[in-house]
Backbone as numpy.savetxt, mean C-alpha at the origin, in Angstrom:
# Nx Ny Nz CAx CAy CAz Cx Cy Cz
13.29 -20.17 11.81 13.63 -18.85 12.38 13.51 -17.76 11.32
12.99 -16.60 11.74 12.88 -15.49 10.80 14.23 -14.85 10.59
14.54 -14.55 9.37 15.81 -13.92 9.05 15.91 -12.57 9.73
17.12 -12.17 10.19 17.26 -10.89 10.86 16.96 -9.74 9.93
16.49 -8.63 10.51 16.19 -7.44 9.72 17.50 -6.74 9.43
17.89 -6.72 8.17 19.20 -6.16 7.80 19.19 -4.65 7.74
18.07 -4.01 8.13 18.02 -2.55 8.05 18.80 -1.89 9.17
19.15 -2.65 10.24 19.91 -2.09 11.34 21.30 -1.69 10.85
21.74 -0.52 11.26 23.10 -0.10 10.91 23.25 0.41 9.50
22.19 0.58 8.74 22.27 1.07 7.37 22.75 2.53 7.37
23.68 2.85 6.54 24.24 4.21 6.50 23.92 4.93 5.21
23.04 4.38 4.39 22.62 5.05 3.17 21.14 4.79 2.94
20.56 5.54 2.04 19.14 5.32 1.77 18.86 5.65 0.31
17.62 5.52 -0.09 17.23 5.76 -1.47 16.33 6.97 -1.62
16.31 7.84 -0.62 15.44 9.00 -0.67 15.89 9.99 -1.75
14.90 10.53 -2.47 15.17 11.54 -3.50 14.14 12.65 -3.36
14.48 13.82 -3.87 13.53 14.93 -3.82 13.19 15.32 -2.42
11.89 15.45 -2.15 11.43 15.88 -0.82 11.31 14.73 0.15
11.49 13.50 -0.30 11.29 12.36 0.55 12.43 12.24 1.57
12.09 11.75 2.77 13.06 11.71 3.83 12.88 10.45 4.68
13.94 10.04 5.35 13.88 8.99 6.35 14.85 9.36 7.48
14.85 8.62 8.55 15.74 8.91 9.68 17.20 8.79 9.29
17.50 7.88 8.35 18.88 7.65 7.95 19.44 8.89 7.30
18.74 9.44 6.30 19.27 10.62 5.59 19.21 11.86 6.46
18.23 11.93 7.37 18.19 13.09 8.26 19.41 13.13 9.17
19.85 11.95 9.64 21.02 11.90 10.50 22.30 12.17 9.70
22.34 11.65 8.47 23.54 11.87 7.64 23.67 13.33 7.24
22.56 13.99 6.92 22.57 15.36 6.45 22.46 16.38 7.58
22.10 15.88 8.79 21.94 16.76 9.90 20.70 17.63 9.78
19.73 17.18 8.98 18.50 17.95 8.79 17.46 17.53 9.79
16.50 18.40 10.00 15.40 18.05 10.86 14.38 17.22 10.10
13.42 16.66 10.81 12.41 15.81 10.16 11.55 16.62 9.20
11.09 15.94 8.15 10.28 16.60 7.14 8.96 17.07 7.70
8.49 16.38 8.76 7.17 16.70 9.30 7.13 18.08 9.97
8.27 18.72 10.17 8.30 20.02 10.86 7.87 21.14 9.94
6.66 21.03 9.43 6.11 22.05 8.55 5.29 23.05 9.39
4.80 24.11 8.73 3.94 25.06 9.41 2.66 24.33 9.84
2.19 24.60 11.05 0.95 23.94 11.50 -0.23 24.33 10.63
-1.15 23.43 10.43 -2.34 23.72 9.66 -3.54 23.06 10.31
-4.70 23.55 9.99 -5.92 22.99 10.55 -6.27 21.73 9.82
-6.46 20.66 10.59 -6.87 19.36 10.04 -8.01 18.80 10.88
-9.01 18.28 10.23 -10.12 17.64 10.90 -9.84 16.12 10.91
-9.86 15.52 12.12 -9.46 14.13 12.26 -10.69 13.23 12.52
-10.73 12.12 11.79 -11.79 11.15 11.94 -11.19 9.73 12.03
-11.95 8.81 12.58 -11.54 7.41 12.70 -12.55 6.54 11.96
-12.07 5.66 11.11 -12.95 4.80 10.32 -13.51 3.66 11.18
-14.81 3.48 11.13 -15.49 2.36 11.78 -15.86 1.35 10.72
-15.13 0.20 10.65 -15.38 -0.75 9.55 -16.73 -1.43 9.62
-17.34 -1.53 10.78 -18.65 -2.17 10.88 -19.75 -1.24 10.36
-19.68 0.03 10.77 -20.69 0.99 10.33 -20.33 1.64 9.00
-19.04 1.50 8.60 -18.52 2.13 7.40 -18.71 3.64 7.47
-18.40 4.18 8.62 -18.51 5.63 8.91 -17.17 6.17 9.33
-16.92 7.44 9.01 -15.80 8.17 9.56 -16.33 8.88 10.80
-15.83 8.49 11.97 -16.31 9.02 13.25 -15.40 10.17 13.70
-15.96 11.32 13.98 -15.17 12.46 14.38 -14.49 12.24 15.72
-13.18 12.53 15.80 -12.46 12.43 17.05 -12.84 13.56 17.99
-13.24 14.67 17.42 -13.77 15.81 18.19 -15.27 15.59 18.35
-15.75 15.68 19.55 -17.15 15.41 19.85 -18.09 16.30 19.05
-17.58 17.46 18.62 -18.46 18.37 17.88 -18.50 18.06 16.38
-17.61 17.16 15.93 -17.56 16.83 14.51 -18.56 15.73 14.18
-19.34 15.94 13.15 -20.33 14.95 12.75 -19.69 13.81 12.01
-20.23 12.60 12.16 -19.77 11.47 11.39 -20.31 11.54 9.99
-19.64 10.83 9.08 -20.13 10.81 7.70 -19.78 9.46 7.06
-20.60 9.01 6.08 -20.31 7.75 5.39 -18.97 7.82 4.70
-18.20 6.75 4.81 -16.87 6.71 4.14 -16.81 5.45 3.28
-17.26 5.58 2.03 -17.29 4.40 1.16 -15.91 4.09 0.56
-15.74 2.84 0.12 -14.54 2.50 -0.63 -13.45 1.83 0.17
-13.77 1.39 1.41 -12.80 0.66 2.23 -13.41 -0.63 2.71
-12.70 -1.72 2.50 -13.15 -3.01 3.01 -12.01 -3.65 3.82
-12.31 -4.10 5.04 -11.31 -4.73 5.90 -11.69 -6.17 6.18
-10.71 -7.05 6.07 -10.90 -8.48 6.36 -9.85 -8.85 7.42
-10.28 -8.89 8.69 -9.36 -9.20 9.78 -9.00 -10.67 9.75
-7.79 -10.97 10.21 -7.26 -12.33 10.24 -7.38 -13.03 8.87
-7.04 -12.28 7.83 -7.07 -12.86 6.49 -6.09 -14.01 6.36
-4.94 -13.88 7.02 -3.98 -14.97 7.05 -3.75 -15.41 8.50
-3.30 -16.64 8.66 -3.04 -17.17 10.01 -1.63 -16.79 10.46
-1.34 -17.04 11.74 0.02 -16.79 12.24 1.03 -17.64 11.49
0.67 -18.89 11.21 1.60 -19.77 10.50 1.85 -19.29 9.08
0.80 -18.82 8.39 0.96 -18.30 7.05 1.82 -17.04 7.06
1.61 -16.18 8.02 2.39 -14.96 8.13 3.89 -15.30 8.29
4.19 -16.23 9.17 5.58 -16.63 9.39 6.19 -17.19 8.11
5.45 -18.04 7.41 5.95 -18.62 6.17 6.20 -17.52 5.13
5.28 -16.59 5.00 5.43 -15.51 4.02 6.64 -14.65 4.32
6.80 -14.25 5.57 7.93 -13.37 5.94 9.25 -14.11 5.76
9.30 -15.36 6.20 10.55 -16.13 6.04 10.94 -16.24 4.57
9.93 -16.47 3.71 10.21 -16.60 2.27 10.68 -15.27 1.69
10.02 -14.17 2.07 10.46 -12.86 1.59 11.89 -12.55 2.03
12.22 -12.87 3.25 13.55 -12.54 3.77 14.66 -13.40 3.17
14.26 -14.46 2.48 15.26 -15.25 1.75 15.65 -14.55 0.47
14.79 -13.66 -0.05 15.07 -12.87 -1.24 15.71 -11.55 -0.86
16.20 -10.84 -1.84 16.85 -9.54 -1.60 15.80 -8.45 -1.44
15.98 -7.63 -0.41 15.19 -6.41 -0.25 15.99 -5.24 -0.84
15.34 -4.45 -1.68 15.98 -3.30 -2.31 15.59 -2.03 -1.58
16.57 -1.15 -1.32 16.26 0.12 -0.65 15.32 0.94 -1.53
14.35 1.57 -0.85 13.37 2.39 -1.55 13.24 3.73 -0.83
12.30 4.56 -1.32 12.11 5.90 -0.79 11.61 5.89 0.66
11.89 6.95 1.36 11.34 7.22 2.70 11.54 6.08 3.69
12.75 5.48 3.62 13.11 4.48 4.61 12.46 3.12 4.42
11.86 2.89 3.27 11.26 1.59 3.01 12.25 0.70 2.27
11.98 -0.62 2.31 12.64 -1.55 1.40 11.56 -2.25 0.62
11.89 -2.75 -0.58 10.83 -3.30 -1.41 11.29 -4.52 -2.19
10.29 -5.28 -2.64 10.47 -6.39 -3.58 9.32 -6.26 -4.59
9.66 -6.15 -5.88 8.67 -5.96 -6.93 8.45 -7.24 -7.72
7.21 -7.59 -7.92 6.83 -8.69 -8.82 5.84 -8.11 -9.82
6.34 -7.57 -10.92 5.47 -6.94 -11.88 6.23 -6.45 -13.09
5.55 -5.96 -14.09 6.22 -5.46 -15.29 6.96 -4.15 -15.00
7.86 -3.78 -15.92 8.53 -2.50 -15.83 7.62 -1.42 -16.45
7.37 -0.36 -15.72 6.39 0.64 -16.14 6.99 2.03 -16.11
6.80 2.77 -17.19 7.11 4.19 -17.22 5.77 4.92 -17.28
5.34 5.42 -16.12 4.00 6.01 -16.06 3.90 7.33 -16.82
5.00 8.09 -16.85 4.98 9.37 -17.57 4.81 9.16 -19.07
5.52 8.19 -19.61 5.44 7.91 -21.04 4.38 6.87 -21.39
3.77 6.31 -20.34 2.74 5.29 -20.50 3.26 4.12 -21.36
4.33 3.56 -20.90 4.93 2.42 -21.57 5.11 1.28 -20.57
4.84 0.05 -21.04 4.99 -1.14 -20.21 5.91 -2.11 -20.92
6.89 -2.66 -20.17 7.78 -3.68 -20.71 7.75 -4.89 -19.79
7.97 -6.05 -20.37 7.97 -7.28 -19.57 9.19 -7.34 -18.67
10.34 -6.85 -19.18 11.56 -6.87 -18.39 11.84 -8.27 -17.85
12.16 -8.36 -16.58 12.42 -9.65 -15.96 11.21 -10.23 -15.24
10.03 -9.71 -15.58 8.80 -10.15 -14.92 8.54 -11.64 -15.17
8.49 -12.42 -14.10 8.26 -13.86 -14.24 7.02 -14.33 -13.48
6.22 -13.39 -12.98 4.99 -13.76 -12.31 4.98 -13.39 -10.85
3.80 -13.54 -10.24 3.68 -13.35 -8.80 4.36 -14.52 -8.08
4.78 -14.33 -6.82 5.47 -15.43 -6.13 4.55 -16.59 -5.86
5.12 -17.80 -5.75 4.32 -19.02 -5.57 3.35 -18.97 -4.39
3.77 -18.43 -3.25 2.90 -18.45 -2.08 1.67 -17.56 -2.22
1.66 -16.71 -3.22 0.51 -15.79 -3.40 -0.67 -16.49 -4.06
-0.44 -17.66 -4.66 -1.53 -18.32 -5.38 -2.72 -18.63 -4.48
-2.47 -19.22 -3.33 -3.58 -19.57 -2.43 -4.22 -18.32 -1.84
-3.42 -17.26 -1.67 -3.97 -16.00 -1.12 -4.88 -15.34 -2.12
-4.49 -15.31 -3.39 -5.32 -14.72 -4.44 -6.64 -15.50 -4.57
-6.56 -16.81 -4.51 -7.77 -17.63 -4.58 -8.68 -17.30 -3.40
-8.13 -17.10 -2.22 -8.92 -16.75 -1.02 -9.58 -15.39 -1.19
-8.82 -14.43 -1.73 -9.37 -13.10 -1.98 -10.61 -13.18 -2.87
-10.54 -13.99 -3.90 -11.58 -14.04 -4.91 -12.91 -14.61 -4.35
-12.87 -15.21 -3.15 -14.08 -15.73 -2.51 -14.91 -14.60 -1.89
-14.28 -13.44 -1.66 -14.98 -12.30 -1.12 -15.73 -11.59 -2.25
-17.07 -11.36 -2.08 -17.86 -10.75 -3.16 -17.27 -9.44 -3.70
-16.71 -8.59 -2.83 -16.16 -7.32 -3.32 -14.87 -7.51 -4.10
-14.33 -8.73 -4.07 -13.10 -9.02 -4.83 -13.36 -10.08 -5.92
-14.61 -10.26 -6.26 -14.95 -11.23 -7.30 -14.25 -10.83 -8.60
-13.59 -11.79 -9.26 -12.92 -11.52 -10.50 -11.60 -10.80 -10.37
-11.12 -10.63 -9.15 -9.86 -9.93 -8.94 -8.69 -10.76 -9.45
-7.95 -10.21 -10.44 -6.80 -10.89 -11.00 -5.60 -9.95 -10.94
-4.79 -10.10 -9.92 -3.65 -9.20 -9.78 -2.58 -9.44 -10.83
-2.03 -8.34 -11.34 -0.97 -8.42 -12.35 0.35 -7.94 -11.76
0.30 -7.40 -10.54 1.50 -6.90 -9.89 1.39 -7.08 -8.37
2.51 -7.41 -7.76 2.60 -7.48 -6.31 3.85 -6.73 -5.88
3.68 -5.86 -4.88 4.81 -5.11 -4.35 4.87 -5.37 -2.84
5.98 -5.94 -2.36 6.20 -6.12 -0.94 6.99 -4.93 -0.42
6.52 -4.32 0.67 7.22 -3.20 1.27 7.55 -3.53 2.74
8.76 -3.16 3.14 9.25 -3.40 4.48 9.45 -2.07 5.19
8.76 -1.86 6.29 8.84 -0.63 7.10 9.54 -0.95 8.43
10.37 -0.02 8.87 11.06 -0.21 10.16 11.17 1.10 10.88
10.83 1.13 12.18 10.88 2.43 12.91 12.28 3.01 13.01
13.31 2.17 13.01 14.68 2.67 13.10 15.10 3.41 11.84
14.39 3.17 10.76 14.69 3.89 9.50 13.72 5.08 9.30
12.76 5.22 10.19 11.75 6.26 9.98 10.92 6.00 8.75
10.59 4.75 8.50 9.87 4.39 7.28 8.48 5.00 7.23
8.08 5.39 6.04 6.76 6.00 5.83 6.47 5.97 4.34
5.25 6.35 3.99 4.93 6.57 2.58 4.01 7.79 2.53
4.38 8.75 1.66 3.68 10.04 1.59 2.27 9.89 1.05
1.38 10.83 1.36 0.03 10.79 0.79 0.09 10.80 -0.75
-0.64 9.87 -1.35 -0.59 9.74 -2.80 -1.82 9.01 -3.32
-2.04 9.16 -4.61 -3.04 8.36 -5.34 -2.31 7.42 -6.25
-2.68 6.15 -6.25 -2.05 5.21 -7.16 -2.48 5.51 -8.60
-1.60 5.21 -9.53 -1.89 5.37 -10.95 -3.18 4.68 -11.35
-3.93 5.30 -12.26 -5.17 4.68 -12.74 -5.17 4.45 -14.22
-4.01 4.68 -14.88 -3.90 4.34 -16.31 -3.66 2.83 -16.46
-2.73 2.30 -15.70 -2.42 0.86 -15.78 -3.14 0.06 -14.72
-3.19 0.60 -13.50 -3.80 -0.14 -12.39 -5.29 0.10 -12.33
-6.03 -0.95 -12.02 -7.49 -0.88 -12.07 -8.13 -0.41 -10.78
-9.36 -0.80 -10.58 -10.22 -0.23 -9.56 -9.82 -0.59 -8.12
-9.39 -1.82 -7.89 -9.18 -2.27 -6.51 -7.69 -2.41 -6.16
-7.32 -1.82 -5.04 -6.00 -1.97 -4.47 -6.13 -2.84 -3.22
-5.37 -3.92 -3.17 -5.50 -4.88 -2.09 -4.16 -5.01 -1.35
-4.21 -4.88 -0.02 -2.99 -4.93 0.79 -3.16 -5.90 1.96
-2.16 -6.74 2.16 -2.10 -7.60 3.35 -1.06 -6.98 4.29
-1.50 -6.71 5.53 -0.67 -6.06 6.54 -0.09 -7.12 7.49
1.26 -7.15 7.63 1.89 -8.20 8.42 2.87 -7.67 9.45
3.09 -8.47 10.48 4.06 -8.28 11.57 3.65 -7.27 12.64
2.88 -6.25 12.32 2.45 -5.30 13.34 1.22 -4.55 12.88
0.46 -4.02 13.85 -0.66 -3.15 13.54 -0.13 -1.81 13.01
-0.91 -1.17 12.21 -0.54 0.19 11.77 -1.80 0.96 11.45
-1.64 2.17 10.95 -2.79 3.00 10.58 -2.57 3.56 9.19
-3.56 3.38 8.34 -3.56 3.96 7.00 -4.32 5.30 7.09
-3.66 6.38 6.74 -4.30 7.69 6.84 -4.80 8.13 5.46
-6.10 8.29 5.37 -6.74 8.81 4.17 -6.88 10.30 4.32
-6.58 11.07 3.26 -6.59 12.53 3.39 -7.24 13.19 2.17
-7.89 14.31 2.43 -8.51 15.11 1.39 -8.15 16.55 1.68
-7.16 17.07 0.89 -6.63 18.40 1.17 -7.68 19.51 1.03
-8.60 19.35 0.10 -9.60 20.37 -0.15 -10.74 20.33 0.83
-10.72 19.36 1.74 -11.77 19.26 2.73 -13.09 18.76 2.18
-14.13 18.90 2.97 -15.48 18.47 2.56 -16.44 19.63 2.80
-16.42 20.62 1.90 -17.28 21.80 2.10 -18.76 21.45 2.28
-19.19 20.35 1.64 -20.61 19.96 1.75 -20.98 19.57 3.17
-19.94 19.25 3.99 -20.17 18.93 5.40 -19.70 20.05 6.31
-19.35 21.18 5.72 -18.90 22.30 6.53 -17.46 22.20 6.96
-16.67 21.31 6.29 -15.26 21.12 6.62 -14.43 21.72 5.50
-14.04 22.96 5.67 -13.31 23.66 4.61 -11.84 23.34 4.59
-11.31 22.84 5.72 -9.89 22.52 5.81 -9.66 21.04 5.53
-8.39 20.66 5.53 -7.99 19.28 5.23 -8.66 18.28 6.17
-9.03 17.13 5.63 -9.69 16.09 6.41 -8.82 14.84 6.38
-8.61 14.22 7.55 -7.91 12.96 7.65 -8.84 11.91 8.25
-8.83 10.72 7.67 -9.57 9.59 8.22 -8.58 8.47 8.50
-8.46 8.09 9.77 -7.51 7.03 10.15 -8.20 5.68 10.03
-7.59 4.80 9.21 -8.11 3.43 9.03 -7.12 2.49 9.71
-7.53 1.89 10.79 -6.65 0.99 11.53 -6.52 -0.35 10.82
-5.27 -0.76 10.60 -4.99 -2.03 9.93 -4.40 -3.01 10.94
-5.19 -3.95 11.42 -4.65 -4.93 12.37 -3.64 -5.85 11.68
-2.77 -6.42 12.47 -1.81 -7.41 11.96 -2.55 -8.58 11.32
-2.07 -8.99 10.18 -2.59 -10.14 9.41 -3.95 -9.85 8.73
-4.30 -8.56 8.65 -5.57 -8.19 7.99 -5.34 -7.87 6.52
-6.43 -7.86 5.78 -6.42 -7.47 4.37 -7.28 -6.22 4.25
-6.80 -5.25 3.45 -7.55 -4.03 3.23 -7.71 -3.81 1.73
-8.89 -3.36 1.32 -9.17 -3.06 -0.08 -9.60 -1.59 -0.18
-9.00 -0.86 -1.13 -9.43 0.49 -1.45 -10.07 0.48 -2.84
-11.22 1.11 -2.96 -11.90 1.19 -4.26 -12.78 2.45 -4.25
-13.35 2.76 -5.39 -14.26 3.91 -5.45 -13.59 5.21 -5.03
-14.29 5.99 -4.19 -13.78 7.30 -3.76 -12.48 7.16 -2.97
-12.37 6.11 -2.16 -11.16 5.91 -1.37 -9.95 5.60 -2.26
-10.22 5.10 -3.44 -9.16 4.78 -4.41 -8.81 5.98 -5.27
-9.80 6.75 -5.70 -9.58 7.77 -6.72 -9.65 9.22 -6.20
-10.28 9.43 -5.07 -10.44 10.81 -4.56 -9.56 11.08 -3.34
-9.50 10.13 -2.42 -8.73 10.32 -1.18 -7.32 9.78 -1.34
-6.34 10.58 -0.94 -4.96 10.08 -0.93 -4.79 9.17 0.28
-3.83 8.26 0.20 -3.54 7.39 1.34 -2.07 7.42 1.69
-1.75 7.21 2.96 -0.38 7.33 3.44 -0.20 6.46 4.69
1.05 6.13 4.99 1.46 5.53 6.25 2.44 6.51 6.87
2.07 7.13 8.00 2.95 8.11 8.62 4.01 7.43 9.49
5.14 8.10 9.62 6.26 7.59 10.38 5.86 7.16 11.79
5.06 7.98 12.45 4.69 7.70 13.84 3.77 6.50 13.98
3.22 6.03 12.86 2.35 4.87 12.90 3.06 3.56 12.58
4.40 3.62 12.52 5.22 2.43 12.36 5.99 2.23 13.65
5.46 1.42 14.55 6.04 1.22 15.88 6.93 -0.01 15.97
6.82 -0.87 14.99 7.64 -2.10 14.94 7.76 -2.48 13.47
8.60 -3.47 13.16 8.72 -3.86 11.77 7.36 -4.23 11.20
7.10 -3.69 10.02 5.85 -3.93 9.33 6.16 -4.29 7.89
5.57 -5.37 7.41 5.69 -5.78 6.00 4.30 -5.83 5.41
4.14 -5.29 4.22 2.85 -5.39 3.53 3.06 -5.88 2.10
2.08 -6.57 1.60 2.04 -6.98 0.19 0.84 -6.33 -0.45
1.09 -5.52 -1.48 0.02 -4.82 -2.18 -0.14 -5.41 -3.57
-1.38 -5.77 -3.91 -1.71 -6.39 -5.18 -2.52 -5.41 -6.01
-2.21 -5.31 -7.31 -2.91 -4.40 -8.19 -3.43 -5.14 -9.42
-4.63 -4.80 -9.85 -5.21 -5.38 -11.05 -5.10 -4.40 -12.22
-5.42 -4.87 -13.41 -5.27 -4.03 -14.62 -6.48 -3.13 -14.79
-6.21 -1.95 -15.41 -7.27 -1.02 -15.76 -8.02 -1.54 -17.00
-9.17 -0.95 -17.29 -10.04 -1.43 -18.36 -9.35 -1.43 -19.72
-8.42 -0.50 -19.94 -7.74 -0.42 -21.22 -6.98 -1.68 -21.55
-6.60 -2.46 -20.53 -5.79 -3.68 -20.72 -6.62 -4.95 -20.57
-7.92 -4.82 -20.40 -8.81 -5.97 -20.24 -9.56 -6.23 -21.54
-10.23 -7.39 -21.66 -10.96 -7.70 -22.88 -11.86 -6.54 -23.32
-11.71 -6.14 -24.57 -12.45 -5.02 -25.12 -11.70 -3.71 -25.09
-10.58 -3.68 -24.36 -9.77 -2.49 -24.26 -8.75 -2.38 -25.37
-8.20 -1.19 -25.57 -7.27 -0.97 -26.68 -5.99 -1.79 -26.53
-5.60 -2.12 -25.31 -4.37 -2.88 -25.11 -4.65 -4.23 -24.46
-5.75 -4.85 -24.88 -6.15 -6.12 -24.25 -5.16 -7.24 -24.51
-4.50 -7.23 -25.66 -3.54 -8.29 -25.95 -2.35 -8.20 -24.99
-1.86 -7.00 -24.75 -0.77 -6.82 -23.80 -1.23 -7.22 -22.41
-2.45 -6.83 -22.07 -3.01 -7.19 -20.75 -3.06 -8.68 -20.56
-3.51 -9.41 -21.60 -3.61 -10.86 -21.52 -2.25 -11.50 -21.33
-1.23 -10.96 -21.99 0.13 -11.49 -21.84 0.63 -11.25 -20.42
0.38 -10.06 -19.89 0.83 -9.74 -18.54 0.15 -10.65 -17.50
-1.16 -10.83 -17.67 -1.88 -11.70 -16.73 -1.42 -13.15 -16.83
-1.13 -13.59 -18.02 -0.66 -14.97 -18.21 0.63 -15.19 -17.43
1.53 -14.21 -17.47 2.78 -14.32 -16.72 2.50 -14.21 -15.22
1.73 -13.19 -14.82 1.47 -12.94 -13.41 0.88 -14.16 -12.72
-0.11 -14.76 -13.35 -0.86 -15.85 -12.71 -0.24 -17.22 -12.92
1.01 -17.23 -13.43 1.77 -18.48 -13.42 2.31 -18.75 -12.01
2.40 -17.72 -11.18 2.87 -17.81 -9.80 4.23 -18.50 -9.71
5.13 -18.06 -10.59 6.49 -18.61 -10.62 7.52 -17.47 -10.45
7.07 -16.34 -9.91 7.90 -15.16 -9.93 8.99 -15.06 -8.87
10.00 -14.29 -9.23 11.05 -13.86 -8.30 11.13 -12.34 -8.40
11.64 -11.66 -7.35 11.68 -10.19 -7.40 12.52 -9.68 -8.57
12.06 -8.59 -9.16 12.80 -8.02 -10.31 13.63 -6.81 -9.85
């Protein structure tokens, strides 16, 4: 049996700054963060077979959208159940914007660019077979994750994650995510638009993530386009596991290759517990 979702009835949250969830909005009596001034946005839908962003408006031209790879049914129903049951046996920590998390990775201060081992004991045991499976895909050849972050989204908490770019000092080229328990949509956004295509305003590309699929962001989708999960796209409990590899500075030939080798040695022992 799957452990019950303990997010029901929560009366506190971990939101800070501009971040918001349904819990803090109810406690503070504030309106939703999304109630901003309306703006012009051009909406597109990603077609994984053609690798095109297809305009939702018939007048909008499609354009190539590189840097996204989707692998549907990456895990089976049985594997999904085993993964979720195992995660729910561990503690979920409250995080920003109505999410809960479990971290398997080093302690990082991105502002000061410092990395500490802390309580890092490796990626969890069940990830070993999944990482091996990932590496069979040509676009993930040589992928060696040094960090895994499990995130738990729930509609009753108004869970979401704001548009952002992942760090590129420590984390490398490919971001890999396994989407579990429900379908959702990953929204890619470019605030400055695409003037070369006549799109001067913000552009959004919706990438549909089916349940049990794997998604990879690389290239322009990794470094140029921000990615987000909007509150309205979380219709049921959703759990994802995101894996990150090291940047070149921490790989052989890089200035911090010794530290990188130590981190990978720990990560790929697959003996980890959440820190």
